[in-house]
C-alpha positions as CSV (number, residue, x, y, z in Angstrom):
1,M,15.8,-23.7,-107.3
2,S,17.9,-21.4,-109.5
3,D,17.0,-17.7,-109.9
4,E,17.5,-18.1,-113.6
5,T,14.7,-20.8,-114.0
6,D,12.1,-20.0,-116.7
7,E,9.3,-21.7,-114.6
8,F,7.6,-18.4,-113.8
9,G,8.3,-16.3,-116.8
10,D,10.9,-13.9,-118.2
11,W,11.5,-11.8,-115.1
12,P,13.6,-13.2,-112.3
13,L,14.3,-10.7,-109.5
14,K,17.9,-10.3,-110.7
15,R,16.7,-9.1,-114.2
16,L,14.1,-6.8,-112.6
17,M,16.7,-5.2,-110.5
18,T,19.1,-4.7,-113.4
19,E,16.7,-3.4,-115.9
20,V,13.7,-2.0,-114.0
21,C,13.6,-1.2,-110.4
22,G,17.1,-1.5,-108.9
23,S,18.9,1.7,-110.1
24,G,18.1,3.8,-107.2
25,P,15.2,5.9,-105.8
26,K,15.5,8.7,-108.5
27,S,16.1,6.6,-111.6
28,A,14.3,3.4,-110.9
29,D,11.3,2.4,-113.1
30,D,8.1,1.2,-111.8
31,M,7.2,-2.4,-112.6
32,S,4.0,-3.5,-114.6
33,Y,1.4,-5.5,-112.9
34,E,2.6,-8.6,-114.7
35,Q,6.4,-8.1,-113.7
36,A,5.4,-7.6,-110.1
37,T,3.1,-10.6,-110.1
38,E,6.0,-13.0,-111.4
39,A,8.2,-11.4,-108.8
40,M,5.8,-12.1,-105.8
41,R,5.1,-15.7,-107.1
42,R,8.9,-16.3,-107.1
43,I,9.3,-14.9,-103.6
44,L,6.5,-17.1,-102.3
45,A,8.0,-20.2,-104.1
46,G,11.4,-19.6,-102.4
47,D,13.0,-19.0,-105.9
48,P,15.3,-16.2,-105.3
49,D,18.5,-16.6,-103.1
50,P,18.6,-14.6,-99.9
51,T,21.0,-11.9,-101.3
52,T,18.8,-11.2,-104.4
53,L,15.6,-11.2,-102.3
54,G,17.0,-8.8,-99.8
55,A,18.3,-6.4,-102.6
56,F,14.9,-6.5,-104.3
57,W,13.0,-5.7,-101.1
58,L,15.4,-2.9,-100.4
59,A,15.1,-1.5,-104.0
60,N,11.4,-1.5,-103.6
61,R,11.7,0.4,-100.3
62,W,14.1,2.9,-101.9
63,K,12.0,3.6,-105.0
64,R,8.4,3.3,-103.3
65,N,5.8,0.9,-104.6
66,N,3.0,2.3,-106.7
67,P,-0.6,0.9,-106.2
68,E,-0.1,-1.3,-109.5
69,E,2.8,-3.1,-107.9
70,L,1.1,-3.4,-104.5
71,A,-2.1,-4.7,-106.0
72,A,0.0,-7.3,-107.9
73,Y,1.9,-8.5,-104.7
74,T,-1.5,-8.5,-102.8
75,D,-3.4,-10.6,-105.4
76,V,-0.5,-13.2,-105.5
77,M,-0.5,-13.3,-101.6
78,C,-4.4,-13.7,-101.7
79,E,-4.1,-16.7,-104.1
80,T,-2.6,-18.6,-101.2
81,V,-4.7,-17.1,-98.3
82,D,-7.1,-19.7,-96.7
83,V,-10.2,-17.5,-96.6
84,A,-13.0,-18.3,-94.2
85,E,-16.0,-16.1,-94.8
86,P,-18.4,-15.9,-91.7
87,R,-22.1,-15.5,-92.2
88,A,-21.9,-12.0,-90.5
89,D,-20.6,-9.1,-92.6
90,P,-17.7,-8.0,-90.4
91,V,-15.4,-4.8,-90.5
92,D,-11.9,-6.1,-91.5
93,C,-9.2,-4.5,-89.2
94,G,-5.7,-5.1,-90.6
95,A,-3.4,-3.2,-88.3
96,N,0.4,-3.2,-88.5
97,Y,1.4,-6.7,-87.8
98,D,4.7,-5.6,-86.1
99,G,2.8,-4.1,-83.2
100,K,3.0,-1.5,-80.7
101,L,5.8,-0.6,-78.3
102,R,4.6,2.3,-76.1
103,T,0.9,2.8,-76.0
104,A,-2.0,0.6,-75.0
105,L,-3.4,-1.4,-77.7
106,L,-7.1,-0.5,-77.8
107,G,-8.2,-2.4,-80.8
108,V,-9.3,-5.5,-79.0
109,G,-11.6,-3.6,-76.6
110,A,-12.9,-1.4,-79.4
111,G,-13.7,-4.4,-81.4
112,V,-15.6,-6.1,-78.7
113,V,-17.6,-3.1,-77.9
114,A,-18.5,-2.6,-81.5
115,A,-19.5,-6.2,-81.7
116,A,-21.5,-5.8,-78.5
117,A,-23.3,-2.9,-80.3
118,G,-24.2,-5.0,-83.2
119,T,-21.2,-4.4,-85.6
120,P,-19.2,-7.5,-86.3
121,V,-15.5,-7.0,-86.3
122,V,-12.6,-9.2,-87.5
123,V,-8.9,-8.6,-86.5
124,H,-5.9,-10.5,-87.8
125,S,-2.2,-10.6,-86.7
126,G,0.9,-12.6,-86.6
127,D,3.1,-13.2,-83.7
128,R,6.2,-11.0,-83.2
129,V,6.4,-9.8,-86.7
130,P,9.6,-8.0,-87.8
131,T,10.7,-5.4,-87.7
132,Q,9.3,-4.2,-84.1
133,K,8.3,-7.7,-83.0
134,A,6.0,-5.8,-80.6
135,C,2.4,-6.2,-79.1
136,A,-0.2,-7.1,-81.6
137,Y,-3.8,-8.3,-81.4
138,K,-2.8,-11.9,-80.6
139,H,-0.9,-10.9,-77.6
140,V,-3.7,-9.0,-75.9
141,L,-6.2,-11.7,-76.8
142,D,-3.7,-14.4,-75.2
143,E,-3.6,-12.2,-72.0
144,L,-7.5,-12.1,-71.9
145,G,-7.7,-15.9,-72.2
146,V,-9.2,-15.7,-75.7
147,A,-8.4,-18.6,-78.2
148,T,-5.9,-17.3,-80.9
149,E,-4.3,-20.2,-82.6
150,L,-7.4,-21.1,-84.7
151,A,-8.0,-22.6,-88.0
152,P,-9.6,-20.0,-90.3
153,R,-12.9,-21.9,-90.3
154,D,-13.0,-21.7,-86.5
155,S,-12.2,-17.9,-86.7
156,A,-15.2,-17.6,-88.9
157,A,-17.3,-19.4,-86.4
158,M,-16.0,-17.2,-83.6
159,V,-17.3,-14.2,-85.6
160,D,-20.8,-15.7,-86.0
161,E,-21.0,-16.8,-82.4
162,T,-19.7,-13.8,-80.7
163,G,-19.5,-10.9,-83.2
164,F,-15.8,-10.6,-82.9
165,G,-13.2,-12.9,-84.7
166,F,-9.4,-13.4,-84.6
167,Y,-7.6,-14.6,-87.5
168,Y,-3.9,-16.0,-87.0
169,Q,-1.6,-15.3,-89.8
170,P,0.3,-18.7,-89.6
171,A,-3.0,-20.4,-90.1
172,F,-4.6,-18.3,-92.9
173,N,-1.5,-16.8,-94.6
174,P,1.2,-19.5,-94.2
175,A,3.1,-18.5,-97.4
176,V,3.9,-14.9,-95.9
177,H,4.5,-16.4,-92.4
178,D,7.2,-18.5,-93.9
179,L,9.1,-15.2,-94.9
180,L,9.4,-14.2,-91.3
181,D,13.0,-15.2,-91.0
182,R,14.1,-13.5,-94.2
183,R,12.2,-10.4,-93.3
184,D,14.0,-10.4,-89.8
185,R,17.3,-10.5,-91.4
186,M,16.4,-7.4,-93.4
187,G,16.2,-5.2,-90.3
188,V,13.8,-2.7,-92.1
189,R,10.2,-3.0,-93.3
190,T,9.5,-4.3,-96.7
191,F,6.4,-4.1,-98.8
192,V,5.3,-7.4,-97.1
193,N,4.6,-5.3,-94.0
194,T,2.0,-3.5,-96.1
195,I,0.2,-6.2,-98.0
196,E,-0.1,-8.6,-95.1
197,T,-2.4,-6.0,-93.5
198,L,-4.6,-6.2,-96.7
199,A,-5.0,-10.0,-96.6
200,N,-8.9,-9.8,-95.6
201,P,-9.1,-13.5,-94.4
202,A,-12.9,-13.2,-93.8
203,S,-13.7,-11.7,-97.2
204,A,-15.1,-8.5,-95.6
205,D,-16.4,-5.7,-97.9
206,V,-15.3,-2.9,-95.3
207,H,-11.8,-2.3,-94.3
208,L,-10.5,-0.1,-91.4
209,G,-6.8,0.8,-91.2
210,S,-4.4,3.5,-90.2
211,F,-1.6,5.7,-91.8
212,Y,1.5,7.9,-90.9
213,H,0.7,10.1,-93.8
214,L,-2.5,10.7,-95.9
215,A,-0.7,10.0,-99.2
216,F,-0.4,6.3,-97.8
217,A,-4.2,6.1,-97.4
218,K,-4.7,7.1,-101.0
219,K,-2.2,4.6,-102.0
220,V,-4.0,1.8,-100.1
221,T,-7.4,2.7,-101.6
222,D,-5.9,2.9,-105.1
223,T,-4.4,-0.7,-104.4
224,F,-7.7,-2.1,-103.5
225,E,-9.2,-0.5,-106.5
226,R,-6.5,-2.2,-108.8
227,S,-6.6,-5.5,-106.9
228,A,-8.3,-8.4,-108.8
229,H,-8.9,-10.1,-105.6
230,H,-10.7,-7.5,-103.5
231,D,-14.2,-6.1,-103.9
232,L,-14.6,-3.6,-101.2
233,R,-17.4,-1.1,-100.9
234,R,-15.9,1.0,-98.1
235,V,-12.4,1.8,-96.5
236,I,-11.9,4.1,-93.5
237,M,-8.3,5.1,-92.5
238,F,-6.9,7.5,-89.9
239,Q,-3.7,8.6,-88.4
240,G,-3.1,5.9,-85.8
241,M,-0.9,5.7,-82.7
242,E,2.3,4.0,-83.8
243,G,0.9,3.4,-87.0
244,Y,-1.7,1.1,-85.6
245,D,-5.5,1.2,-85.8
246,D,-5.9,3.1,-82.7
247,I,-6.9,6.7,-83.4
248,R,-4.4,9.2,-81.9
249,P,-5.7,11.9,-79.6
250,G,-5.8,15.6,-80.7
251,Y,-5.9,16.8,-84.3
252,T,-6.1,13.9,-86.8
253,K,-6.7,13.1,-90.4
254,V,-9.4,10.6,-91.7
255,A,-9.6,9.3,-95.1
256,E,-12.9,7.6,-96.5
257,W,-13.2,5.6,-99.6
258,T,-16.7,4.5,-100.6
259,D,-17.5,2.8,-104.0
260,G,-14.6,4.6,-105.6
261,D,-15.0,8.0,-104.1
262,F,-12.2,9.3,-101.8
263,T,-12.3,12.0,-99.4
264,D,-10.4,13.2,-96.4
265,Y,-11.1,15.4,-93.5
266,E,-9.9,16.6,-90.1
267,I,-11.2,15.8,-86.7
268,E,-10.5,17.0,-83.2
269,T,-10.7,14.3,-80.9
270,P,-11.6,16.5,-77.7
271,S,-14.8,17.0,-79.4
272,Y,-15.5,13.3,-78.8
273,G,-14.3,13.1,-75.1
274,M,-10.5,12.7,-75.7
275,D,-9.1,15.6,-74.1
276,F,-5.6,14.3,-73.6
277,Q,-2.5,13.4,-75.7
278,S,-1.0,10.1,-77.1
279,E,1.5,10.0,-74.2
280,D,-1.4,9.8,-71.7
281,L,-2.1,6.4,-73.4
282,E,1.3,4.9,-72.7
283,V,1.9,1.9,-70.7
284,P,5.0,0.3,-69.3
285,R,7.4,-0.7,-71.9
286,G,7.8,-4.5,-71.9
287,D,4.3,-5.1,-70.7
288,V,2.1,-3.6,-73.3
289,A,0.2,-6.8,-73.8
290,G,-0.6,-7.3,-70.2
291,A,-1.5,-3.6,-69.5
292,S,-3.6,-3.5,-72.6
293,A,-5.6,-6.6,-71.4
294,R,-6.0,-5.2,-68.0
295,I,-7.2,-1.8,-69.4
296,T,-9.6,-3.8,-71.9
297,E,-11.2,-5.7,-68.9
298,E,-11.6,-2.6,-66.7
299,V,-13.0,-0.5,-69.5
300,L,-15.6,-3.3,-70.7
301,S,-16.6,-4.1,-67.1
302,G,-17.3,-0.3,-66.5
303,E,-14.7,-0.2,-63.6
304,R,-12.7,2.4,-65.7
305,E,-14.1,5.6,-66.8
306,D,-11.0,7.6,-67.6
307,R,-9.0,8.4,-70.9
308,F,-8.7,4.8,-71.9
309,A,-12.5,4.4,-71.5
310,D,-12.9,7.3,-73.9
311,A,-10.3,6.2,-76.3
312,V,-11.8,2.7,-76.6
313,A,-15.3,4.2,-77.1
314,L,-14.2,6.3,-79.8
315,N,-12.3,3.7,-81.6
316,A,-15.4,1.4,-81.3
317,A,-17.4,4.3,-82.7
318,F,-15.0,4.3,-85.9
319,R,-15.7,0.6,-86.4
320,I,-19.5,1.3,-86.1
321,Y,-19.4,4.2,-88.4
322,A,-17.2,2.3,-90.9
323,R,-19.7,-0.3,-91.5
324,E,-22.5,2.3,-91.7
325,D,-24.2,1.0,-88.7
326,A,-24.2,4.7,-87.4
327,E,-24.6,7.7,-89.7
328,T,-21.9,9.8,-87.7
329,L,-19.2,9.3,-85.4
330,E,-21.2,11.0,-82.7
331,A,-24.0,8.5,-83.1
332,G,-21.4,5.5,-83.1
333,L,-19.9,6.9,-80.0
334,A,-23.3,7.1,-78.2
335,V,-24.0,3.5,-79.2
336,A,-20.5,2.4,-78.0
337,R,-21.0,4.0,-74.7
338,D,-24.3,2.3,-74.3
339,A,-22.9,-1.1,-74.9
340,I,-20.4,-0.5,-72.2
341,D,-22.8,0.9,-69.7
342,D,-25.6,-1.8,-70.1
343,G,-23.1,-4.6,-69.6
344,S,-23.2,-5.8,-73.3
345,A,-19.5,-5.4,-73.9
346,E,-18.4,-7.3,-70.8
347,A,-20.8,-10.1,-71.7
348,A,-19.3,-10.2,-75.2
349,L,-15.8,-10.6,-73.7
350,E,-17.1,-13.6,-71.7
351,E,-18.5,-15.2,-74.8
352,L,-15.0,-14.7,-76.6
353,R,-13.3,-16.4,-73.5
354,A,-15.7,-19.3,-73.5
355,F,-15.5,-19.9,-77.3
């Protein structure tokens, strides 16, 4: 299909590059919602040639997308997402799909603990997504013997039966999955790395995510507000380890958005039982999935009562607090620890394995 086709409208990517967004980080203009919408529809349809697409992605990276553009990209993506909404009302956890390289992935254990405490949780990821192609939710769940390559309706059933559900990108978001090879050839992250975490395949009204810098959290909540597809009531984001949705030890920022009101604050994780540093949660490189699975099993069974157990419990508390099943993080932490101590978390893991 030619890039000059008028099938989509008046703004092929080459024209957008020439007239709007391709003149560099200082002089480029932002696109309108309509222009960004057309661009994304062209991308998902395979319209632009690889060179033009790569240039467009790079131009977007240089100039930095605003919430209007990200909302347009997200809305077009969500038109193709196979949404399967469970009866439960879960917390949506959309961590960076390209994964972790150094530290244990705690979100599986945290999600199972939260589920055992009565807070349904949904996680979603792909498989070796560029640029890092590192350990993501799928890989830890595979190591634990939990089914991952599920149709969306089965993922929804998993949530309702166990309280924890995994949605697999190739199954619920095939249009974005089909871009993996082109993204891999880029060698750098593109805006697709941002919007795929916002896919929300369970149609949850609470989102939990992470950021490197607070400004990004505000950009995400502004994106949700501008999105015609999403109707969230609450977003919790924090500075995560390796950009993932595992809270980093020490001083960290938290951002909350509830019904349009944005606030941010600092927490000191030693106050919650995390008197250690991020490097203390590192695992052998090349075995992040295996090590994370073993840690998850040991924490959920009560065999492990060390820094990893504290970190899993605190991350579970954030999920419980995000859904407002606890009024404070302290209360959420107490509930999470109880779910581990009374065997509920271990039982929930066994239910997942049996699904």
